[in-house]
N, C-alpha and C positions, 0 to 999 in steps of 0.2 A: 877177613871179617869186616863187614860194613858197619859203620857206626850209624845209629838211628837217632832221629830227633822226633819227639812226640809233642803233640798239643793236646790239652785236656779241655773238655767242655762239660757243663752241667746240663742235664736233662731231667725233666719230671714227667713220668708217665702215669696214667691213671687207668683203673679198671674196676668194674663192678664184681669181677670174678675173684681176683686175688693178686698177691704180690708179684708172682712170676709173670703174670699176664701184663701187669703195669710196666715191668721192666722191659718185656718183649715189645710192648707197644712203643715205648720211647726209642728203643734201639732200631726197631723196624722203620719208624718214621724218619729218624735221623739218617738211616742208610740210603734214603732216596737222594740225599744231596751230599753226604759226607762219605768219603771213600777211605779205605785202608784203616777202618776201626779195628783195634787190636784187643782191647780189654775194657772192663767196666768195674766200678767199685760202688756198692750201695752206700750212700752217706746219710740218707734219712728215709724213714718210713712213717707215714701218717695216714689217717683216714678220716672219712666223714661218717657220722652216725646219724641215722634217721629212724625214728620210732624204736629206739633201743637196739637197733641192729646196725651192722656195718653196711653202709650204702656204697661206699667208694674207697678203694685203696689208692694212695698216692705214694710213689716211690721216686726219690731223687737219686740219680746216679751220676758219677763222673765217668766220662768215656774218653779213653785215650786213642788217638789215631796218629799214624806216622805221616809226616810231611813229605810231599813228593820231592824227588830229587831233581 
């Protein structure tokens, strides 16, 4: 069995559609430069209100990725 070492980063994604889209936006963008992402953890959800309605969702996630050997 191989021991793994992980690093965690925080990302904040946003979306006008919803929470899941905000998460997917952050992870998709990070995947362009960060490899071996393994898991994510939602740590904060917030939004922007305009004219009494939700205008934007913002979701902060911690993402864990394994360090290359």
